[in-house]
C-alpha positions as CSV (number, residue, x, y, z in Angstrom):
1,M,0.0,0.0,0.0
2,S,1.4,3.4,-1.0
3,D,1.9,6.2,1.5
4,I,-1.0,8.7,1.5
5,I,0.1,11.3,4.1
6,H,2.1,14.3,2.8
7,L,3.0,17.8,3.8
8,L,0.9,20.6,2.3
9,P,2.6,23.3,0.3
10,D,3.0,26.6,2.1
11,S,0.6,28.3,-0.3
12,I,-2.2,25.9,0.6
13,A,-1.3,25.9,4.3
14,N,-1.5,29.7,4.2
15,Q,-5.0,29.6,2.6
16,I,-6.2,27.2,5.3
17,A,-4.8,29.6,8.0
18,A,-6.5,32.5,6.1
19,G,-9.8,30.7,6.5
20,E,-9.5,31.1,10.3
21,V,-8.0,34.6,10.4
22,I,-9.4,36.3,7.3
23,Q,-13.2,35.9,6.9
24,R,-14.1,39.2,5.3
25,P,-12.5,42.6,4.4
26,A,-13.1,43.7,8.0
27,S,-10.8,40.9,9.2
28,V,-8.0,42.4,7.0
29,V,-8.6,45.9,8.4
30,K,-8.5,44.6,12.0
31,E,-5.2,42.7,11.5
32,L,-3.4,45.5,9.7
33,V,-4.6,48.2,12.2
34,E,-3.5,46.1,15.1
35,N,-0.1,45.7,13.6
36,A,0.1,49.5,13.2
37,I,-0.8,49.9,16.9
38,D,2.0,47.5,17.8
39,A,4.4,49.6,15.7
40,K,3.6,52.5,18.1
41,A,1.8,54.5,15.4
42,T,0.1,57.7,16.6
43,H,-1.8,58.3,13.2
44,I,-3.5,55.5,11.3
45,Q,-5.3,56.0,8.0
46,I,-7.5,53.4,6.4
47,V,-8.5,53.6,2.7
48,I,-11.0,51.2,1.2
49,K,-12.6,50.8,-2.2
50,D,-15.8,48.8,-2.9
51,A,-16.1,48.0,0.8
52,G,-12.7,46.4,0.8
53,R,-13.2,44.1,-2.1
54,T,-10.9,46.0,-4.5
55,I,-8.6,47.9,-2.2
56,I,-7.7,48.0,1.5
57,Q,-4.8,50.3,2.5
58,V,-3.6,51.0,6.0
59,I,-1.0,53.7,6.4
60,D,0.7,54.4,9.7
61,N,3.5,56.5,11.1
62,G,4.9,53.8,13.3
63,K,8.5,52.4,13.6
64,G,8.5,50.8,10.2
65,M,10.6,47.7,9.2
66,S,14.0,47.0,7.7
67,E,14.4,45.3,4.4
68,T,14.9,41.9,6.0
69,D,12.1,42.3,8.5
70,A,9.7,43.3,5.8
71,R,10.4,40.1,3.9
72,M,10.3,37.9,7.0
73,A,6.9,39.3,8.0
74,F,5.2,37.3,5.3
75,E,6.6,34.0,6.4
76,R,4.3,31.8,8.5
77,H,4.9,31.9,12.3
78,A,7.3,34.8,11.9
79,T,6.9,37.3,14.7
80,S,8.9,39.9,16.7
81,K,6.7,39.4,19.8
82,I,7.4,35.9,21.0
83,Q,10.8,34.4,21.8
84,E,9.8,31.4,23.9
85,A,6.6,29.5,24.9
86,S,6.2,31.4,28.2
87,D,5.8,34.7,26.2
88,L,2.4,33.4,25.0
89,F,1.1,34.0,28.6
90,A,2.5,37.5,29.1
91,L,1.3,39.3,25.9
92,T,1.2,43.0,25.8
93,T,0.7,43.4,22.0
94,M,-2.3,43.0,19.8
95,G,-1.0,40.7,17.0
96,F,1.5,38.0,18.0
97,R,1.0,34.7,16.2
98,G,2.6,35.7,12.9
99,E,-0.3,34.5,10.8
100,A,-2.0,37.7,9.6
101,L,0.3,38.9,6.8
102,P,1.1,35.4,5.3
103,S,-2.7,34.6,5.4
104,I,-3.6,37.9,3.7
105,S,-0.9,37.5,1.0
106,A,-2.2,33.9,0.3
107,I,-5.6,35.2,-0.8
108,A,-4.8,38.7,-2.2
109,Q,-2.3,40.8,-4.0
110,V,-0.3,42.7,-1.4
111,E,2.1,45.7,-1.7
112,I,4.1,46.9,1.3
113,K,6.1,50.1,1.6
114,T,8.1,50.6,4.8
115,R,11.0,52.6,6.3
116,T,12.6,52.9,9.7
117,S,13.8,56.3,11.1
118,D,17.5,55.3,10.9
119,R,17.4,54.7,7.1
120,E,17.0,57.1,4.2
121,V,15.6,54.5,1.8
122,G,12.6,52.3,2.3
123,T,11.6,48.9,1.0
124,L,8.9,47.9,-1.5
125,I,7.7,44.3,-1.7
126,K,4.9,42.9,-3.9
127,I,3.4,39.5,-3.2
128,A,0.4,37.7,-4.8
129,G,-0.9,34.3,-3.7
130,S,2.0,33.7,-1.3
131,R,4.5,34.3,-4.1
132,V,7.0,37.2,-3.9
133,E,6.8,39.0,-7.2
134,S,9.4,41.8,-6.5
135,Q,11.4,43.4,-3.8
136,E,13.2,46.7,-4.3
137,P,14.3,49.9,-2.5
138,T,12.0,52.9,-2.7
139,S,11.4,56.3,-1.3
140,A,8.9,56.2,1.6
141,P,8.0,58.2,4.7
142,E,8.8,56.7,8.1
143,G,6.3,54.0,9.0
144,T,4.5,51.4,6.9
145,S,1.9,51.4,4.2
146,I,0.2,48.1,3.3
147,T,-2.1,47.8,0.3
148,V,-4.3,44.7,-0.2
149,K,-5.9,44.4,-3.6
150,N,-8.5,42.0,-5.0
151,L,-9.3,40.1,-1.8
152,F,-9.9,36.3,-2.5
153,F,-8.9,36.7,-6.1
154,N,-7.6,33.2,-6.2
155,V,-10.4,31.7,-3.9
156,P,-13.6,32.5,-5.9
157,A,-15.7,30.3,-3.6
158,R,-14.8,32.5,-0.6
159,R,-15.3,35.7,-2.6
160,K,-18.8,34.6,-3.7
161,F,-19.9,34.5,0.0
162,L,-19.0,38.1,0.7
163,K,-22.1,40.2,1.5
164,R,-23.3,43.4,-0.1
165,N,-21.0,46.5,0.0
166,E,-23.2,48.1,2.7
167,T,-22.9,45.1,5.0
168,E,-19.1,44.7,4.5
169,R,-18.6,48.4,5.0
170,R,-20.6,48.2,8.2
171,N,-18.4,45.4,9.5
172,I,-15.3,47.4,8.8
173,L,-16.8,50.4,10.7
174,V,-17.6,48.1,13.7
175,E,-13.9,46.9,13.8
176,I,-12.6,50.5,13.6
177,E,-15.0,51.6,16.3
178,R,-13.7,48.9,18.6
179,V,-10.1,49.6,18.1
180,A,-10.6,53.4,18.3
181,L,-12.4,53.1,21.6
182,A,-9.5,50.9,22.9
183,H,-6.9,53.5,21.8
184,P,-8.3,57.1,22.1
185,D,-4.7,58.4,22.1
186,I,-4.3,57.4,18.4
187,E,-5.7,59.4,15.5
188,F,-7.8,57.4,13.1
189,K,-9.1,58.3,9.6
190,L,-11.3,56.2,7.3
191,I,-11.7,57.0,3.6
192,D,-14.3,55.0,1.6
193,D,-14.4,55.5,-2.2
194,G,-12.8,58.9,-1.8
195,V,-15.2,60.1,1.0
196,T,-14.0,60.5,4.6
197,L,-16.3,58.5,6.8
198,L,-14.4,58.9,10.0
199,Q,-12.0,61.5,11.3
200,L,-11.1,60.8,14.9
201,P,-8.4,63.1,16.4
202,A,-6.4,61.8,19.3
203,T,-8.3,62.7,22.5
204,G,-9.4,61.5,25.9
205,L,-11.6,58.5,26.5
206,R,-14.8,60.4,27.2
207,Q,-14.3,62.6,24.1
208,R,-13.6,59.5,21.9
209,I,-16.9,58.0,23.1
210,T,-18.8,61.1,22.0
211,Q,-16.9,61.2,18.7
212,L,-18.1,57.7,17.8
213,I,-21.6,57.5,19.5
214,G,-22.7,61.1,19.3
215,K,-22.6,64.2,21.4
216,K,-25.9,63.5,23.3
217,I,-24.3,60.5,25.1
218,D,-22.0,62.9,27.0
219,Q,-24.8,63.9,29.4
220,Q,-25.6,60.3,30.0
221,L,-22.2,59.0,31.1
222,L,-21.4,58.0,34.7
223,E,-17.7,57.4,35.4
224,I,-16.3,54.1,36.9
225,N,-12.8,54.0,38.4
226,I,-11.6,51.4,40.8
227,D,-8.0,50.2,41.4
228,T,-7.1,47.1,43.4
229,T,-4.1,44.9,43.6
230,L,-5.9,42.4,41.5
231,V,-7.5,44.5,38.7
232,K,-8.0,48.1,37.6
233,I,-11.4,48.8,36.2
234,F,-12.4,52.2,34.6
235,G,-14.7,53.6,32.0
236,Y,-18.3,54.7,31.8
237,I,-21.8,53.4,32.1
238,T,-24.9,55.4,31.2
239,K,-27.7,56.4,33.5
240,P,-30.5,53.8,33.9
241,E,-33.1,55.9,32.1
242,F,-31.1,55.7,28.9
243,A,-31.1,51.8,28.7
244,R,-32.7,50.5,25.5
245,K,-34.2,47.3,24.4
246,R,-32.1,47.3,21.2
247,G,-29.1,49.1,19.8
248,S,-27.4,49.6,23.1
249,N,-23.6,50.2,23.1
250,Q,-21.8,47.6,25.2
251,F,-18.0,47.3,25.1
252,F,-15.5,45.4,27.1
253,F,-11.8,45.9,26.8
254,A,-9.0,43.9,28.5
255,N,-5.5,45.4,28.4
256,G,-6.5,47.5,25.4
257,R,-8.1,44.6,23.5
258,Y,-11.8,44.4,22.6
259,M,-13.5,41.2,24.0
260,R,-16.8,39.6,24.5
261,H,-17.5,38.3,28.0
262,P,-21.0,37.1,29.0
263,Y,-19.9,36.4,32.6
264,F,-18.8,40.0,33.2
265,H,-21.9,41.2,31.3
266,K,-24.0,39.4,33.9
267,A,-22.3,41.4,36.7
268,I,-23.4,44.6,35.0
269,T,-27.0,43.4,34.6
270,V,-27.0,42.5,38.3
271,A,-25.8,46.0,39.3
272,F,-28.7,47.5,37.2
273,E,-31.4,45.2,38.7
274,N,-34.6,47.0,39.8
275,L,-33.3,50.1,37.9
276,I,-34.3,49.1,34.4
277,Q,-36.8,46.7,32.8
278,P,-35.6,43.1,32.4
279,T,-35.8,43.5,28.6
280,E,-33.7,46.6,28.6
281,R,-29.9,46.7,28.1
282,P,-27.6,49.3,29.8
283,N,-24.9,51.1,27.8
284,Y,-21.4,50.6,29.1
285,F,-17.7,51.1,28.1
286,I,-15.7,49.0,30.5
287,Y,-11.9,48.8,30.5
288,I,-10.2,46.1,32.5
289,Q,-6.4,46.1,33.2
290,V,-4.8,43.0,34.7
291,D,-1.4,41.4,34.8
292,P,-0.9,39.8,31.3
293,D,0.2,36.6,33.1
294,T,-3.3,36.1,34.4
295,I,-5.2,36.0,31.1
296,D,-5.2,33.9,28.0
297,V,-6.0,35.7,24.7
298,N,-5.2,32.8,22.5
299,I,-8.3,30.7,22.9
300,H,-10.1,32.0,19.8
301,P,-8.8,32.7,16.2
302,T,-10.2,36.3,16.2
303,K,-8.9,36.9,19.8
304,T,-12.2,38.3,21.0
305,E,-12.6,35.8,23.8
306,I,-10.3,36.0,26.8
307,K,-10.0,33.7,29.7
308,F,-9.3,35.2,33.1
309,E,-7.5,33.5,36.0
310,N,-9.5,35.4,38.7
311,E,-12.9,35.7,37.0
312,Q,-15.1,35.4,40.1
313,A,-13.1,38.0,42.1
314,I,-13.1,40.4,39.1
315,W,-16.9,39.8,38.7
316,Q,-17.5,41.0,42.3
317,I,-15.3,44.0,41.9
318,L,-16.9,45.0,38.6
319,M,-20.4,44.7,40.1
320,V,-19.6,46.7,43.2
321,S,-17.8,49.4,41.2
322,I,-20.9,49.9,39.0
323,K,-23.2,50.0,42.0
324,E,-20.9,52.5,43.6
325,S,-21.1,54.7,40.5
326,L,-24.9,54.5,40.3
327,G,-25.2,55.4,44.0
328,K,-22.6,58.2,43.8
329,F,-24.5,59.9,41.0
330,N,-27.9,59.3,42.6
331,A,-29.0,56.9,40.0
332,V,-30.1,54.5,42.8
333,P,-33.3,55.6,44.6
334,S,-32.5,56.7,48.2
335,I,-34.6,56.7,51.3
336,D,-36.6,59.9,51.6
337,F,-36.7,61.3,55.1
338,D,-38.7,64.4,54.2
339,T,-41.6,65.1,56.7
340,E,-43.7,67.2,54.3
341,G,-47.2,65.7,54.1
342,S,-46.7,63.4,57.0
343,I,-48.9,63.2,60.1
344,P,-47.8,65.8,62.7
345,I,-46.8,64.2,66.1
346,P,-47.1,66.7,69.0
347,V,-44.2,67.1,71.4
348,F,-44.9,65.7,74.8
349,D,-45.7,68.4,77.4
350,K,-45.1,67.3,81.0
351,E,-47.2,70.2,82.5
352,R,-50.2,69.4,80.4
353,Q,-53.0,67.6,82.2
354,I,-53.7,64.1,80.9
355,R,-57.4,63.2,80.2
356,S,-58.9,60.0,79.2
357,P,-60.8,60.0,75.9
358,Q,-64.6,60.6,76.0
359,V,-67.0,58.2,74.3
360,N,-70.6,59.2,73.7
361,V,-73.1,56.3,74.1
362,D,-76.8,56.3,73.3
363,P,-78.4,54.2,76.0
364,N,-81.7,54.0,74.2
365,Y,-80.3,52.4,71.0
366,N,-81.7,48.9,70.3
367,P,-80.7,47.4,66.9
368,F,-83.5,44.8,67.1
369,K,-86.2,47.5,66.9
370,Q,-85.1,48.7,63.5
371,R,-87.0,47.9,60.3
372,A,-86.5,44.3,59.3
373,Y,-84.4,43.6,56.2
374,T,-86.5,43.1,53.1
375,P,-84.9,40.9,50.4
376,P,-85.1,41.8,46.7
377,P,-87.8,40.1,44.6
378,R,-87.0,36.5,43.8
379,M,-85.1,36.2,40.5
380,N,-86.7,34.3,37.7
381,W,-83.8,32.1,36.6
382,E,-85.6,30.6,33.7
383,E,-86.2,34.1,32.3
384,L,-82.6,35.1,33.0
385,Y,-81.0,32.1,31.2
386,K,-83.7,31.8,28.5
387,D,-81.3,32.6,25.6
388,F,-77.9,31.8,27.2
389,E,-77.5,28.4,25.5
390,K,-79.5,29.2,22.4
391,D,-76.6,28.6,19.9
392,V,-74.5,26.3,22.0
393,D,-74.0,22.8,20.5
394,I,-73.1,20.5,23.4
395,A,-72.6,17.4,21.2
396,A,-69.0,16.9,20.3
397,D,-68.2,16.7,16.6
398,D,-66.5,13.5,15.7
399,E,-64.1,15.4,13.3
400,D,-62.9,17.6,16.2
401,E,-61.0,14.7,17.7
402,N,-58.7,14.6,14.7
403,R,-58.5,18.3,14.2
404,E,-55.3,19.6,12.5
405,T,-53.7,22.6,14.1
406,S,-51.3,23.8,11.3
407,P,-51.5,27.5,10.4
408,L,-53.0,26.7,7.0
409,N,-55.8,24.5,8.3
410,F,-56.3,26.9,11.2
411,T,-56.8,29.8,8.8
412,K,-59.3,27.8,6.8
413,K,-61.2,27.1,10.1
414,L,-61.3,30.8,10.9
415,E,-62.6,31.6,7.4
416,S,-65.4,29.2,8.0
417,N,-66.3,31.0,11.2
418,L,-66.3,34.5,9.8
419,P,-69.8,34.6,8.4
420,E,-71.2,33.9,11.9
421,M,-68.7,36.0,13.9
422,H,-71.4,37.5,16.0
423,S,-73.9,35.2,17.5
424,D,-76.8,35.9,19.7
425,A,-75.0,34.2,22.6
426,F,-72.2,36.8,22.4
427,P,-73.4,39.7,20.3
428,D,-70.5,42.1,20.9
429,Y,-66.7,42.2,21.2
430,Y,-65.3,42.4,24.6
431,Q,-61.9,43.8,25.6
432,Y,-60.4,41.8,28.5
433,K,-57.8,43.5,30.8
434,Q,-57.0,45.9,27.9
435,K,-55.0,43.2,26.3
436,Y,-57.2,40.6,24.6
437,I,-60.3,40.8,22.4
438,F,-63.0,38.2,23.0
439,T,-65.6,37.4,20.4
440,S,-68.0,34.5,19.6
441,V,-67.5,32.3,16.6
442,K,-69.3,29.3,15.4
443,S,-67.2,26.7,17.2
444,G,-66.7,28.6,20.5
445,L,-64.9,31.7,21.9
446,M,-62.1,33.4,20.0
447,I,-59.4,35.2,21.9
448,I,-57.3,37.8,20.0
449,D,-54.1,39.5,21.2
450,Q,-54.8,43.1,20.4
451,R,-51.2,44.3,20.0
452,R,-50.0,41.3,17.9
453,A,-53.1,41.7,15.7
454,H,-52.3,45.4,15.1
455,I,-48.6,44.5,14.4
456,R,-49.8,42.0,11.7
457,I,-52.0,44.6,10.1
458,L,-49.4,47.3,10.1
459,F,-46.6,45.0,8.9
460,D,-48.6,44.1,5.8
461,K,-49.5,47.7,5.2
462,Y,-45.9,49.0,5.6
463,L,-44.4,46.2,3.5
464,E,-46.7,47.0,0.7
465,S,-45.8,50.7,0.9
466,I,-42.1,49.9,0.7
467,V,-42.5,47.5,-2.2
468,Q,-44.9,49.7,-4.1
469,K,-43.2,53.0,-2.9
470,K,-46.5,54.7,-2.1
471,G,-45.9,55.9,1.5
472,I,-47.6,59.2,2.5
473,S,-45.5,61.8,4.4
474,Q,-46.4,64.8,6.4
475,R,-43.9,67.6,6.7
476,V,-42.8,68.7,10.2
477,L,-42.8,72.3,11.2
478,F,-39.3,72.1,12.7
479,P,-37.0,69.4,11.3
480,E,-35.5,67.1,13.9
481,M,-31.8,66.5,13.9
482,I,-30.6,62.9,14.6
483,E,-26.9,62.1,15.2
484,L,-25.9,58.5,14.4
485,S,-22.8,56.5,15.1
486,A,-20.6,55.6,12.1
487,S,-22.0,52.0,11.9
488,E,-25.6,53.3,12.0
489,A,-24.9,56.0,9.4
490,A,-23.4,53.3,7.1
491,I,-26.8,51.6,6.9
492,I,-28.8,54.7,5.9
493,P,-27.8,54.7,2.1
494,S,-29.1,51.1,1.7
495,I,-32.5,51.8,3.4
496,K,-33.1,55.5,2.6
497,E,-35.4,54.7,-0.3
498,D,-37.3,52.2,1.9
499,L,-37.7,54.8,4.7
500,E,-39.0,57.3,2.2
501,S,-41.5,54.7,1.0
502,L,-42.8,54.5,4.6
503,G,-43.2,58.3,4.7
504,F,-39.9,59.5,6.2
505,E,-38.1,62.4,4.6
506,I,-34.4,62.4,5.5
507,S,-31.5,64.6,4.4
508,N,-27.9,64.1,5.1
509,L,-26.2,67.1,6.8
510,G,-22.8,65.4,6.9
511,N,-20.7,64.1,9.8
512,N,-23.2,61.3,10.5
513,T,-26.0,63.8,11.2
514,Y,-29.4,63.7,9.4
515,A,-32.4,66.0,9.4
516,I,-35.9,64.5,9.6
517,Q,-38.1,66.7,7.6
518,G,-41.2,64.5,7.2
519,V,-42.7,61.5,9.0
520,P,-45.4,59.0,8.0
521,S,-48.8,60.5,8.1
522,E,-50.5,57.9,10.4
523,I,-48.2,58.4,13.4
524,E,-48.9,61.1,16.0
525,N,-46.2,62.9,18.1
526,P,-43.5,60.3,17.4
527,D,-40.1,60.2,18.9
528,V,-38.6,60.1,15.5
529,A,-34.9,59.9,16.5
530,R,-35.6,56.9,18.9
531,L,-37.8,55.3,16.2
532,I,-35.2,55.4,13.5
533,K,-32.4,54.3,15.9
534,T,-34.5,51.3,16.9
535,M,-35.0,50.3,13.3
536,L,-31.3,50.7,12.6
537,A,-30.5,48.6,15.7
538,N,-32.8,45.8,14.5
539,I,-31.0,45.6,11.2
540,I,-27.5,45.7,12.8
541,E,-28.4,43.0,15.3
542,T,-29.8,40.6,12.7
543,G,-27.1,41.3,10.1
544,L,-29.5,41.0,7.2
545,D,-28.2,41.4,3.7
546,V,-30.9,40.3,1.2
547,K,-32.9,43.3,0.1
548,S,-36.3,41.7,0.7
549,E,-35.3,40.6,4.2
550,I,-34.1,44.1,5.1
551,Q,-37.4,45.5,3.9
552,E,-39.4,43.0,6.0
553,K,-37.3,43.7,9.1
554,L,-37.8,47.5,8.5
555,A,-41.6,47.1,8.1
556,L,-41.8,44.9,11.2
557,S,-39.7,47.2,13.3
558,F,-41.8,50.2,12.3
559,A,-45.0,48.2,12.9
560,R,-43.9,47.3,16.4
561,S,-43.0,51.0,17.2
562,V,-46.4,52.3,16.0
563,A,-48.8,49.4,17.1
564,I,-51.1,49.9,20.1
565,N,-49.6,48.7,23.4
566,Y,-51.2,46.6,26.1
567,G,-53.2,48.6,28.6
568,K,-54.8,50.8,26.0
569,P,-58.6,50.8,26.2
570,L,-60.3,50.5,22.9
571,S,-63.7,51.6,21.7
572,V,-66.1,49.3,20.0
573,E,-65.4,51.0,16.7
574,E,-61.6,50.5,17.2
575,I,-62.0,46.8,18.2
576,T,-64.3,46.2,15.2
577,D,-61.8,47.9,12.8
578,I,-58.9,45.8,14.2
579,V,-60.8,42.5,13.8
580,N,-62.0,43.3,10.3
581,R,-58.6,44.4,9.1
582,L,-56.9,41.4,10.7
583,F,-59.1,38.9,8.9
584,A,-58.4,40.8,5.6
585,C,-54.7,39.9,6.0
586,P,-53.3,36.8,4.2
587,T,-52.1,35.3,7.4
588,P,-54.3,36.5,10.3
589,N,-53.3,33.9,12.8
590,F,-49.5,34.6,13.2
591,T,-47.3,37.7,13.5
592,P,-44.5,38.1,10.9
593,D,-42.0,36.7,13.4
594,G,-44.2,33.6,14.1
595,K,-46.0,34.5,17.3
596,K,-49.6,33.4,17.7
597,I,-52.2,36.1,17.3
598,L,-55.4,34.3,18.3
599,T,-56.8,31.0,19.5
600,V,-60.3,29.5,19.8
601,L,-61.6,28.0,23.0
602,D,-64.2,25.6,21.5
603,D,-67.4,24.5,23.1
604,E,-66.1,21.1,24.0
605,D,-63.3,22.6,26.0
606,M,-65.7,24.9,27.9
607,D,-68.1,22.0,28.6
608,R,-65.2,19.9,29.9
609,K,-63.9,22.8,32.2
610,L,-67.4,23.2,33.6
611,K,-68.0,19.6,34.5
């Protein structure tokens, strides 16, 4: 039998490594920017074209590389940051495994220009598909410029799975936001197709947060700062009243590296207990500094998951620090010792004569001499229940035992009930606890969730408006300004036409600021800024890319924002309108996201419960 195991060529091994490290253009941006940070750059410029498909260029003013180092940087496992195995557990740099540049050069055409401060001439190297095409001296400023062209040019299967430009651009912005928040002392600039999307001068942490998130957040921030022998924790949380159900800004950083950490996130939610609703999410920007020996950052290819040696102790310190911040800034309700409005308690006077309370009693009162109780006239129960069971069929239908409950058959069953929606036994609709609508149908009692029914109605209406572009807008007297983050603003061009189809009129004022000059005609006194931010958050969280899916998510998000809430009393006319419009929908029994809108409590169930 011949041998079948052999070593892979470096070009193929690099492509396999690239599959772990380089997933999309944003991965390239992340790796190159982290290398620039490790090179002690104070100014980093990112240039992209076609959302990174055609060109990704990262220019820094860092230390640069010598001719030999520039060539060695593209070899697998080549690194300047690890000398021995123990160095893996004492990392103070961002990139360290020596896989980024060889992985990128394996699936793209790469050009690097670099020069150190002690040399007058720099180095230019061109590589494509892991093969060095040329290396020559060149004039170059101090620092490094790396240009990545035609990403996945030799791996068409990977290139085919890239998302739309809007989605890939948004992913790039997310990566830059994370690294910019971790390093506010570095200046960042992002240029997309010749347009400057981000210009972030070096500044302090609080100012960097306002640069990225918006100026309004500055008034919401509460500072955290605690320093112990085990860990230093600093950063900001926002006041409880600014927590949101969607689109909250939640960032963890460990030793300058962005991370995800559900366990520490739980510490924050515990600190906010009883201050926000369970469905709401607080905003936070938390920075954790520990001894590099006590963490492991090499447990995930993207290095966004970090293992801590003292997780439980840090959890307690983090939770206490947040509670302290909330209490210091009076975010936690305090005990009120004000006496205003309380019952006055007189001061004891020793010289005042003490008297027993006087009770007046009528000695002639006799309760048995009062007029005897006269009961009301005897009720005629036959008359009272004469029509109660007029249309009730007690006999069970044999077919009901094998009844199918699929949405399609359930809809057919509802359609068969519609002609006799109002019977004599239950002539009117009834709103129960301002949440459900009760009405009689042929087979029993129908229960409708009023909010879900309204969402279904509005979703169909708004989706039709988007598809057919027939939304009606009403101009506002004073345009409302809305300031978006960079990742939120990146979505606007792809959904602007759909927003206008709903009835919004939006104009770009530059610097991620928009003016809302018109709103859909059917909404009254809306919080337009919050409404649009909620819709943008829904699209960001779901990561939708297909146009039809984005339109559906936009219509659903808008329907949820406008639909009636639980606790709203409805008139008979409003209830009738909701029911009639619901059963005019193609799918009246389920919401667009699959939640049940109605159910029928049939006669057999009621008879069984009353036995």
